[in-house]
Kinemage of the C-alpha trace (Angstrom):
@kinemage 1
@onewidth
@group {chain A} dominant
@subgroup {mainchain}
@vectorlist {calphas} color= white
{ca met a 1} P -9.901 -5.867 -25.360
{ca gly a 2} L -9.673 -9.689 -25.447
{ca ser a 3} L -6.974 -9.771 -22.756
{ca pro a 4} L -8.184 -11.150 -19.390
{ca val a 5} L -6.184 -8.402 -17.644
{ca tyr a 6} L -7.546 -5.592 -19.825
{ca ser a 7} L -9.183 -3.798 -16.873
{ca his a 8} L -5.792 -3.127 -15.254
{ca ala a 9} L -3.751 -2.518 -18.413
{ca leu a 10} L -4.060 1.289 -18.177
{ca arg a 11} L -2.891 1.328 -14.548
{ca trp a 12} L 0.116 -0.847 -15.362
{ca his a 13} L 0.928 1.279 -18.402
{ca asn a 14} L 0.913 4.447 -16.277
{ca asn a 15} L 3.017 2.803 -13.571
{ca arg a 16} L 5.536 1.743 -16.189
{ca arg a 17} L 6.266 5.431 -16.803
{ca thr a 18} L 7.971 5.486 -13.390
{ca trp a 19} L 10.586 3.001 -14.614
{ca arg a 20} L 12.668 5.901 -15.884
{ca phe a 21} L 13.557 6.654 -12.269
{ca phe a 22} L 15.052 3.211 -11.573
{ca ser a 23} L 18.763 2.564 -11.894
{ca asp a 24} L 20.035 0.149 -14.546
{ca ala a 25} L 20.686 -2.479 -11.868
{ca val a 26} L 17.070 -2.348 -10.679
{ca arg a 27} L 15.669 -2.457 -14.209
{ca arg a 28} L 17.572 -5.677 -14.884
{ca glu a 29} L 15.800 -7.280 -11.929
{ca leu a 30} L 12.288 -6.205 -12.946
{ca asp a 31} L 10.169 -8.857 -14.600
{ca pro a 32} L 8.658 -7.650 -17.893
{ca ala a 33} L 6.470 -10.775 -18.038
{ca ala a 34} L 4.606 -10.017 -14.799
{ca ala a 35} L 1.298 -9.389 -16.587
{ca his a 36} L 1.605 -12.730 -18.377
{ca ser a 37} L 2.105 -14.558 -15.061
{ca ile a 38} L -1.079 -12.929 -13.732
{ca glu a 39} L -2.970 -14.183 -16.787
{ca gln a 40} L -1.743 -17.676 -15.931
{ca gln a 41} L -3.064 -17.299 -12.370
{ca leu a 42} L -6.514 -16.601 -13.763
{ca gly a 43} L -6.353 -19.910 -15.583
{ca val a 44} L -8.986 -21.371 -17.863
{ca arg a 45} L -11.774 -20.809 -15.345
{ca gly a 46} L -10.907 -17.117 -15.110
{ca arg a 47} L -11.405 -16.718 -18.846
{ca glu a 48} L -14.972 -17.950 -18.392
{ca trp a 49} L -15.774 -15.171 -15.921
{ca thr a 50} L -17.372 -11.911 -16.970
{ca pro a 51} L -15.016 -8.932 -17.549
{ca leu a 52} L -16.278 -7.356 -14.305
{ca ala a 53} L -15.578 -10.548 -12.315
{ca arg a 54} L -12.039 -10.708 -13.715
{ca ala a 55} L -11.481 -7.048 -12.889
{ca gln a 56} L -12.672 -7.611 -9.314
{ca phe a 57} L -10.457 -10.676 -8.946
{ca leu a 58} L -7.387 -8.692 -9.994
{ca glu a 59} L -8.330 -5.762 -7.758
{ca ile a 60} L -8.786 -7.998 -4.706
{ca asn a 61} L -5.642 -10.061 -5.195
{ca ile a 62} L -3.260 -7.317 -6.279
{ca phe a 63} L -4.472 -3.893 -5.208
{ca leu a 64} L -6.618 -4.596 -2.142
{ca ser a 65} L -4.556 -7.196 -0.301
{ca gln a 66} L -1.046 -6.034 -1.191
{ca tyr a 67} L -1.544 -2.268 -1.150
{ca leu a 68} L -4.703 -0.889 0.434
{ca leu a 69} L -4.957 -3.275 3.384
{ca ser a 70} L -1.222 -3.574 3.889
{ca ser a 71} L 0.448 -0.238 3.129
{ca gln a 72} L -2.522 2.086 3.682
{ca gly a 73} L -4.332 -0.090 6.211
{ca asp a 74} L -2.613 -2.205 8.829
{ca arg a 75} L 0.836 -0.611 8.668
{ca val a 76} L -0.445 2.941 9.071
{ca ala a 77} L -3.050 2.005 11.681
{ca met a 78} L -0.793 -0.204 13.792
{ca ala a 79} L 1.954 2.425 13.722
{ca his a 80} L -0.478 4.613 15.677
{ca ser a 81} L -1.892 1.788 17.863
{ca ile a 82} L -5.170 1.691 15.938
{ca glu a 83} L -6.864 -1.512 14.832
{ca gly a 84} L -9.025 -1.026 11.742
{ca arg a 85} L -12.403 -2.630 11.184
{ca phe a 86} L -13.659 -3.119 7.619
{ca pro a 87} L -17.282 -4.369 7.670
{ca phe a 88} L -17.564 -4.674 3.894
{ca leu a 89} L -14.781 -7.278 4.005
{ca asp a 90} L -16.737 -9.582 6.278
{ca his a 91} L -16.595 -13.007 4.606
{ca arg a 92} L -20.393 -13.276 4.605
{ca val a 93} L -20.725 -9.950 2.795
{ca thr a 94} L -18.084 -10.817 0.189
{ca thr a 95} L -19.576 -14.281 -0.392
{ca phe a 96} L -23.016 -12.757 -0.932
{ca cys a 97} L -21.691 -10.052 -3.270
{ca asn a 98} L -19.698 -12.536 -5.344
{ca arg a 99} L -22.952 -14.312 -6.169
{ca leu a 100} L -24.686 -11.173 -7.382
{ca pro a 101} L -25.162 -10.566 -11.122
{ca asp a 102} L -22.995 -7.862 -12.652
{ca asn a 103} L -25.854 -5.402 -13.180
{ca phe a 104} L -26.423 -5.274 -9.413
{ca lys a 105} L -22.824 -4.126 -8.911
{ca leu a 106} L -22.315 -1.851 -11.897
{ca arg a 107} L -25.185 -0.431 -13.948
{ca gly a 108} L -23.907 1.659 -16.814
{ca leu a 109} L -21.572 4.137 -15.113
{ca thr a 110} L -23.319 3.819 -11.747
{ca glu a 111} L -21.034 1.993 -9.341
{ca lys a 112} L -22.244 0.215 -6.176
{ca tyr a 113} L -25.756 0.167 -7.619
{ca leu a 114} L -27.285 -2.258 -5.092
{ca leu a 115} L -25.515 -0.648 -2.125
{ca lys a 116} L -26.917 2.752 -3.062
{ca lys a 117} L -30.415 1.315 -3.394
{ca val a 118} L -30.152 -0.154 0.110
{ca ala a 119} L -28.636 3.040 1.542
{ca arg a 120} L -31.706 5.072 0.575
{ca gln a 121} L -33.446 3.707 3.668
{ca trp a 122} L -31.020 5.400 6.050
{ca leu a 123} L -29.041 8.079 4.206
{ca pro a 124} L -30.192 11.393 2.714
{ca pro a 125} L -29.993 11.815 -1.087
{ca glu a 126} L -27.013 14.182 -0.868
{ca ile a 127} L -25.003 11.263 0.534
{ca trp a 128} L -25.974 8.259 -1.603
{ca arg a 129} L -26.233 10.358 -4.781
{ca arg a 130} L -22.884 12.044 -4.234
{ca arg a 131} L -20.285 11.420 -6.900
{ca lys a 132} L -17.239 9.383 -6.023
{ca arg a 133} L -14.319 11.516 -4.905
{ca pro a 134} L -10.840 9.989 -5.242
{ca tyr a 135} L -8.455 10.415 -2.347
{ca arg a 136} L -5.495 12.571 -3.237
{ca ala a 137} L -2.843 13.283 -0.643
{ca pro a 138} L -0.912 16.571 -1.137
{ca ile a 139} L 2.343 14.656 -1.572
{ca his a 140} L 4.697 17.133 -3.206
{ca arg a 141} L 3.291 20.053 -1.189
{ca cys a 142} L 3.989 18.167 2.043
{ca phe a 143} L 7.515 17.065 1.208
{ca phe a 144} L 8.580 20.357 -0.326
{ca ser a 145} L 7.161 22.665 2.337
{ca pro a 146} L 9.777 24.590 4.409
{ca pro a 147} L 9.772 22.296 7.503
{ca ala a 148} L 10.637 19.204 5.458
{ca arg a 149} L 12.639 20.571 2.569
{ca asp a 150} L 16.166 20.145 3.995
{ca tyr a 151} L 16.006 16.429 4.767
{ca val a 152} L 14.093 15.723 1.538
{ca arg a 153} L 16.710 17.458 -0.578
{ca glu a 154} L 19.404 15.474 1.242
{ca leu a 155} L 17.638 12.171 0.542
{ca leu a 156} L 17.135 13.120 -3.118
{ca ser a 157} L 20.631 14.509 -3.657
{ca ser a 158} L 22.793 12.906 -6.338
{ca ala a 159} L 25.275 11.716 -3.718
{ca gln a 160} L 22.629 9.916 -1.666
{ca leu a 161} L 20.953 8.431 -4.747
{ca lys a 162} L 24.271 7.110 -6.051
{ca ala a 163} L 25.064 5.628 -2.642
{ca thr a 164} L 21.716 3.833 -2.536
{ca gly a 165} L 22.063 2.670 -6.134
{ca leu a 166} L 18.347 2.214 -6.777
{ca phe a 167} L 17.405 5.355 -8.725
{ca gln a 168} L 18.683 7.465 -11.616
{ca pro a 169} L 20.010 10.750 -10.106
{ca ala a 170} L 19.397 12.701 -13.343
{ca ala a 171} L 15.743 11.618 -13.591
{ca val a 172} L 15.075 12.363 -9.906
{ca ser a 173} L 16.782 15.755 -10.214
{ca gln a 174} L 14.548 16.613 -13.164
{ca leu a 175} L 11.441 15.770 -11.114
{ca val a 176} L 12.643 17.826 -8.135
{ca asn a 177} L 13.367 20.832 -10.346
{ca lys a 178} L 9.904 20.647 -11.920
{ca ile a 179} L 8.255 20.626 -8.495
{ca glu a 180} L 10.351 23.491 -7.129
{ca gln a 181} L 9.699 25.605 -10.200
{ca gly a 182} L 5.951 25.176 -9.795
{ca gly a 183} L 5.441 23.049 -12.880
{ca pro a 184} L 2.435 20.730 -13.322
{ca val a 185} L 2.824 17.579 -11.233
{ca ser a 186} L 0.905 14.534 -12.464
{ca glu a 187} L -0.384 11.662 -10.356
{ca thr a 188} L 2.385 9.497 -11.800
{ca asp a 189} L 4.937 12.060 -10.634
{ca glu a 190} L 3.393 12.036 -7.161
{ca met a 191} L 3.546 8.231 -7.019
{ca ala a 192} L 7.171 8.244 -8.116
{ca leu a 193} L 8.095 10.946 -5.605
{ca val a 194} L 6.617 9.205 -2.568
{ca gly a 195} L 8.097 5.879 -3.676
{ca ile a 196} L 11.586 7.327 -4.067
{ca ile a 197} L 11.507 9.213 -0.757
{ca ser a 198} L 10.110 6.201 1.125
{ca thr a 199} L 12.734 3.879 -0.324
{ca gln a 200} L 15.552 6.311 0.444
{ca leu a 201} L 14.310 6.650 4.035
{ca leu a 202} L 14.105 2.885 4.498
{ca his a 203} L 17.579 2.416 3.044
{ca his a 204} L 19.015 5.069 5.338
{ca arg a 205} L 17.274 3.742 8.455
{ca phe a 206} L 17.704 -0.002 7.987
{ca val a 207} L 20.761 -0.341 5.713
{ca ala a 208} L 23.120 2.637 5.662
{ca ala a 209} L 22.670 3.809 9.257
{ca phe a 210} L 21.266 0.657 10.840
{ca glu a 211} L 22.338 0.106 14.430
{ca met a 212} L 21.782 -3.097 16.340
{ca pro a 213} L 20.343 -2.536 19.820
{ca arg a 214} L 22.816 -3.205 22.566
{ca pro a 215} L 22.479 -6.560 24.313
{ca leu a 216} L 20.980 -6.633 27.793
{ca ala a 217} L 23.392 -6.763 30.665
{ca glu a 218} L 23.216 -9.682 33.102
{ca thr a 219} L 22.317 -7.303 35.905
{ca glu a 220} L 19.269 -5.870 34.114
{ca val a 221} L 15.853 -7.047 35.301
{ca val a 222} L 13.436 -8.424 32.702
{ca arg a 223} L 9.724 -8.970 33.271
{ca val a 224} L 8.383 -12.143 31.709
{ca cys a 225} L 4.679 -12.973 31.386
{ca leu a 226} L 4.054 -16.711 31.789
{ca lys a 227} L 0.771 -18.558 31.432
{ca ser a 228} L 0.030 -20.491 34.598
{ca lys a 229} L -0.366 -24.279 34.274
{ca met a 230} L -2.274 -24.520 37.560
{ca pro a 231} L -5.953 -25.240 36.713
{ca thr a 232} L -7.146 -23.862 40.054
{ca ser a 233} L -5.280 -20.601 39.733
{ca lys a 234} L -7.519 -17.544 39.725
{ca thr a 235} L -4.957 -15.615 37.690
{ca pro a 236} L -3.940 -17.477 34.515
{ca tyr a 237} L -0.887 -15.280 34.016
{ca glu a 238} L 2.021 -14.705 36.372
{ca ile a 239} L 4.618 -11.947 36.184
{ca gln a 240} L 8.126 -13.050 37.081
{ca gln a 241} L 11.248 -10.968 37.368
{ca thr a 242} L 14.463 -12.534 36.237
{ca gly a 243} L 17.926 -11.651 35.063
{ca ala a 244} L 18.533 -11.010 31.397
{ca his a 245} L 20.111 -14.403 30.810
{ca ala a 246} L 17.995 -16.479 33.215
């Protein structure tokens, strides 16, 4: 309980259960002292913070920035030409909230206490009183449904796993068999499954079967957008057509 990273210890412990899927080569590269390095980042000042402040610091710097906003935010949105807007991350909002006492953020087991008090002015009780519902994607049901099963089994085959060299074929095979036989699939299993499939796909696309695009021919026309240096120009940008190697 005295550890400054206590709030995230359970998450890291559960994630460590997925290590059984990594190959020996990958395990040798993993840093078992990662939690200690995070404690050092907190420094002496971090030890003076309240447990809730430390937990929020870790969540913002590890989970929010590196996972939620990156993997589940910008990458997914930009892949579909969507730009996300996150009003609660406005720097004025976060600065104000960081100055609030802990009991305004978390009161007993009531999260977002102050936000819910404010929301009463505009939202009906069935909204602001509603219990938090975690997001759970139907991972194994999606990847093991008939339309996707063939390519998934190919990616998770012993031959492909050995060729990639990142995962233990026996451990992955055990997980696949459990899913196909209808056994109970835990959240840790789901996390491992999507991580393995994603990594295998990336390896296939950008390592094993990566193809460089062909170079442009000299006869091909390329459109180049140039910013005009003429201060009197009504159109600040000019479109020019030129050869590929002009």
